[in-house]
N, C-alpha and C positions, 0 to 999 in steps of 0.2 A: 435744485440744490440738494446735495447729499450731505446730511449731517455728519456722517463718518469722515468724509473727505474734508469738510469745513473745519473739523477739529485738528486736522493734521498740520504739522509744521511745513513751512515753505522752504524751497532750496533753489535760489536764483543764481548761484555761483556758476560761472562757465566751466566747462570741462573739455578742453581741446583734445585731450587724449582719446576721447570717445567720439565727440561730435565736431572736431576740427575739420576745416575744409580739406586739409591734406588727407586725413583718414577717410572721409567720405568719398573723395575723388579716387583714392586708391582702390577701394572696394568696388565702386561702380566700374572703373576701368578694367579691373580683373574680370568682372562678369562679362563685359563686352568682349574682352580677349578670349574668354572661354567659349562664348557663342560662335565667334568668328573662326577660331582655330579648330574647334570640334566639327563645325560644319564643313570646313575645308578638308579635314581628315576623313570625314565620312564620304565626301565626294570622291576623293582619291581611292579610298579603300573599297568602296562599293562600285566603282566604275567597272563596266564590262568591256572596256576597250583593250585591244592588244597593243600595249604601249611599250613593250620591251625593246630595249636598245642594246643588243648584246652581240653584234657582229655575226659570227657563224654559229651561234647557239641554236641548237635544234632540240627543244625540250620534248620529252616523251609524250605520246598521245594521252588524252584523258580517257577515263572510263566513261561509260554511259551514265548520265545523271538524270534523275527525275526530281525536281524540286518545286515546291509550292511556295511562292513568294507573296508576301503581303502586296496586294495590287496597288496600294498607295505608294509604298516604297519602290515597287517596280516602275511605276509611272515617274516618280521623282528621279530614279536612276536613269531611265531612258531619256527624259526630257530636261533634266537639270544636271545631274552628275556627269553623264557621258558628254554632253555638249561642252560643259565647263572644262572638263579634263582635256577634251579634244582641243579646246582653245589654248589651254596651258601648254600642251605638248607641241604646239606649232613652233615654240622655241626649242631648238635642238638641244640646248643645254639642259632645259627642264626635262625634256624627253629622256635624255641620257642619265639624269640624276633623280628621276621621279621616286624611286624607292628610298633613296637616301633622304629626300625631302619628306617622305611619308614617315620615316623613322624619326626624323627631327621634329616633325609635328607632334607625334605621339609623346616624345620626350618633353616637349613644351607643355602639352596638356597635363601630364602627370606632375611635372615640377610646379606648374601653376596651382594645381590642386593642393600640393604639399605646402606651398607658401600660404595659401588661403586657409589651410587647416591650422597652421600655427597662429596666424593673425586672428582667425575666427575664434579659436579657443581662448586666446589672450583677451580679446575684448569681452567675451561672454563671462569668463572667470572674473575679470575686473568688475563687471556689472553686478554679478552675484555677490561678490565679496562686499562691495559698497552697499548692496541691498541689505545684507545682514547687519552691516554697521550703521544703517540708516543714514547714508551719506550721499545718496543719488536721487535725483529728481525723476519724476515720471517721464519727462521729455528725454533725458539722457539714457534712461533705462530702455525706453522704446527705441531710441536711435541705435543702441547697441544690439537690440534684438533684430532690428531691420537690417543692419549690416551683416549680422550672422545669417539672416535669411538669404542675402545675396551670396554669401559663402556656400550655403547649402545648395543653392542653385548650381554653382560651379562644380560641386562634388557630384551631384546627380548627373550633370552633363558628362563629367569625367567617367562615370560608370558605364555610359554608352561606349566610350572608346575602349575601356578595359574589357568590356564584354566582346567587342569585335576582335580585339587583339588576342583574347584567350580562347574564345569558342566560335567566333564569327557570327554572333547573333542568331543562335539556333532557334530562337522563338519564332522565326519566320520559316523554318524548314520542316519538312515532313518525312517521316520514316514509315516503313511498312509496320503494320501492327504485329506481324509474326516476329519481327526483330525487336519489338519494343522492350521486352524484358532483358534480353541480352544487352541491348544498347544502354538501358538504364544502369546496368551493372558496370559497363565500361565507361560511360560518359564522364563520371567524375575524374577518371584518369586523363581525360582530354581537356579538362579545364585547367589551363596552366597558371593557376593562381599560386605563385610562390609565396614564401613566408613574408617577404617584404610587401607584396600586394595585399595579403590577408591582414597584415598590420595596418596598412593604409585604410582598408575598408572598415576595420574595427575602430580606428580612430575617427573616421567619418561618422560612424554610428554613435560614438561618444559625443561628438559635437552635436549631432541631431538630438540626442537625449537632453543635452543642456539647453538647446533651443526650444524643445518642447516644454521644459520647465519654465523658461522665461516667458514663453507664449502663454502658459497657464496663468502666470501672474498678471499679464496684460488683459485678461478676460474679466477683471473686476468691474462691476457696474460703476459708471461714471469715470472710468479711466481716461477716456478721450476728452474730458472737460476740465481736467486739473493738471495741466502740464507742469505747473510750478510746485506742486506738492511732492513730498517725499514718496518714492515708489514703495517704501516699506509699509505705507498705510494700506496698500492693496492686499497685503497678506491677510487672509481670513475673511475678506469681504465676499459677499455673494456675487456670483457671476451673472450678469444680466445685460440686456440692451445690445447695442451694436458691438461693444467689445466682446461679448460672448459669441456673437455671430462670426466676427472675424477670427476669434480663437478657434471655433469649430472648423471654419474654412481652412485655416492654416494647418490644423491638425490633419485634416483629410489630405491636403496636398503633400504634407511632409511624410506622413505614414505611407500613403499610396506611392509616392515617388521613390522613397528609399526601399520599401518592401519589394516592389516590382523589379527595380534595377539590381538590387542585391541578389534576389533569388535567381534572376536570369543570368547571373554570372556562372551558374552551374548548368551544364547542358542537360543533365537528367531532369531538372525541374522544368526547363524550357520545353523539352520533348514531351514530358508528361502533360503539361498544361495544354500544349498545342494539340496533341492527339485527343485529349478529352473534349476540348472545344469543338474540334472538327468532327468528332464522332457524334457529339450532341446535335450538331446541325446537319448531319448526313441523312440520307434517305432512310437508313436502317437504324439510326441512332435516336430519333426523336419520336416519342410517343408510341413507337413500336408497330402498331397495326397499320396495314395498307390503307384502310379507309380514313386514316387521319392525314392523308397526303396534303389536303388543303391547309390543315393546321401546321404541318411541317413547313410548307411553303411560306406561310406568314411568319412563322418563327424564324426561319432563316432570313427573311427579308428584313426583319427588325433587328435581330441579334448580330448577324454577321457584319453589317456595316459598322456597328458600334465596336465590335471586336477588332476589326481592321483599323479603325481610327485610333483606339487607345493602345493598340499593339504596334503602331507605326513608329519606326525610328525617326523618320523624317519629321513627322508632326510632333514627336516628342522633343526633338532638339530645337526645331524652329518655332514651335508654338507653345506646347504645354510646359515643358521644363526649361525652355529657353526664353522666348520673348515674354510670355505670360509671367513667369517667375521673376524675371528681371524687371518687367514693367511694374508689378506690384511693389517690389522692394524700393524702386526709385520713387514711385508715387508716394508711398508712406513716408520716406525720408524727407522728400522735398516739401510735402504738405506741412509737416510738423516744423521743419527748419525755417520755412518762410514766415510762418506765424510767430515763432519764438524770437527770431532775430529782429522782428519788427516790434514786438511787444515788450521784450525784456531789455533792461538797461545793462550796460557793461559786458555785452557779448561779443565785443570786437575781436577778442583773442581767438574766437572760434572761426573767424573769417581770415585769419592770417596763418600762413604756413610757417609756423615757428615751433621749435621744440623737437626733441629726438623722436618721439612717437610718430608725429606726422611725417617727418622726413623718412623715417624707417619704413613706414607703410608704402610710401611712394617708391623709394629706391629698391625695395624688395621685389618690385615688379620686373626689375632688370634680370633677376636670377633665371626665370624660365627661358629668356632669350639666350643667355650664356650657355645654359644646359643644352638647348636645342642645337646651337652652333657646335658644341662639343660632340654631341651624338652624330650630327651630320658628318663631321670629319672622321670620326671613328668608323662609321658605317661605310664611308667612301673607300676606306682601306680594305675592308673585309668583303665588300660586295663583289669585286672581280673574282675572288676566290670561290664564292658561292656559285657564280655563273659557270666557272670552269667544270663544275660537277656534271653539267648537262651536255658537254661537248661529246659528240660521237654516240649519243643515245637514241638516234633515230629522229623521225619526223614529229610534227606536233600539229595540234588542231589550231587552225588560225583564229579560233574564237578565244584562245587562252589569253588571260591577262598576265601582266608582268608579275602581279602578286601571286598568281597561281604557279607560275614557272619557278619563282624563287622559293616558294614554300614546298615544292614537290619533294617528296621523299623523306621529309623530316618527321612525319607523324603516322606512317603506316604501322598498323598493329603488327606485333611480332608474330601472331599466329595467323595472319592473312585473313582474319574475319572481316565481315563487312561492317565497318564502323566509320564514323565521319573521318574523312581525310582532310587534313588542314592544308589549304591551298593559299599560302600567303596569309593575308588578313581576312580571307573569305573562306569559311568552312562550309562545305556542302555535304549533304548526306548522300553517300554513294551506295547504290544497289542495282542489281541487274535489271534491265528493262526487257 
């Protein structure tokens, strides 16, 4: 028993605007849609198949490329993405519209993140206002925090798609050290983060800051034993026990997830980090002296697998920032919800889909589908014009993907220097071999 909590007033009133079944269902559904849509987008964007369907189009040949790909992502591409996309394009209609579908998917992901940004901020701001007014219980404050956790998972997954769309995930690519300085100067120019996207990322960080504050409140000792008490009682209490452990774990996941994904949006940061790590584990970069070869070998054996695991897009989307993030959020919500609905009286209103807030959270999920459909039709009208640019320009390498073909020529540097050439959704660092 905690004397500080025992002195606090109780709050048994239901709050369907925060913990109603419609609100909870909407947030969980949005997280599922994010995982599925971004996984599908990555599969198409990262596919190495030649899936262009453009009649007499003969795209120009590629330059020689040397690229070092994360072996985990490379394995997933060859054994998951390529077979999956190959299965998709067995349908001639999908084969002919694969790029329009990819654009529609990206639009769906961005719009889903926007809607979750609005609902996530709304529910966190409501919880914080009620916290200051001493009108919210521990249970409802925790539910609001958990729902915002799911929203943050959607945003971190969205940053993967934004990174691929803007710079092609350069964290997996390698450039010559001699070109490193010149590339670092030019790289920011090739990160196509427009004002609208920068505003989105900034708003995501504001939501993350609000979530960090709410998570800090939930670290008070005894927090998980007093669901019926007012959450305002936790302000000023010492952090301890399992709430402190969960608070630290949440902080690590939030800060790590947002920091890595936001920094990787800029190619210069990705290239700098990639080169430093690979130099550290190269024969000449570790411990220096030749007689330390054995130590270098052990260092690489331990460090490089960890580097590849935590730097993998596939594992990030499917495991760390996808299923793990989603699983923790759902587990926290359901564990508290099952207990409270069984122990508290008069909570029936939280199990009925009634009221504007619950219906709004559910119906807003329709918006990403409408936006994706609109983008698909708009891109269907412009795609034939883009393909006409390549007619009469010579042969092409049979290994080219449709993303490479459609992106050719849009991002060549004006002074013909050797900088990353954007090839559709896949950016590869080009230099002579």
